C-alpha positions, 0 to 999 in steps of 0.5 A: 147368575151372581147371587150378590148382584142386585137388580136395583139401580145404584143412585149416583146423585152424590158422585164425586167430581170428575178427574178433569174438574178436580184437576182444574180446581187444584190448578186454581188453588196452586195459581192462587197460592203462588200469586200470593208470593209476588205481593209478599216480595213486593211489599218486602221491598217497599217496606225495606226501611222497616226491617222487621216487617220486610223480614216477616213478609219474606219469611211468609213468602218462603214456604208458599211454593212448598205449600202450593205444591202440597195442596195442588197435589192433594186429591180428595180421598176415595169414599169407601161407602156402600152404594145407595140403591133405589128401592122399589115399592111393591105395595102399589103393584100388590094392592088391589084397586 
């Protein structure tokens, strides 16, 4: 028997979300950021008479696709922690009634 293996079960209550849940959350973030680009461009056209405001709105919309891809592709880092183990109490067994 492996001497490093423990008999106590590992607690998984703080487990990371599944891959499918992470992917769905990243897709939502990407769609939200890309949907912000459309109003920026529309508002730039609406405020075309105020050139500096239209320019600011266009400049805001330029990095949005790049930022959306970076954020959507960013996965949460893996946790390098020791697993929590359920420790059994032997006191209840050993104490006489």
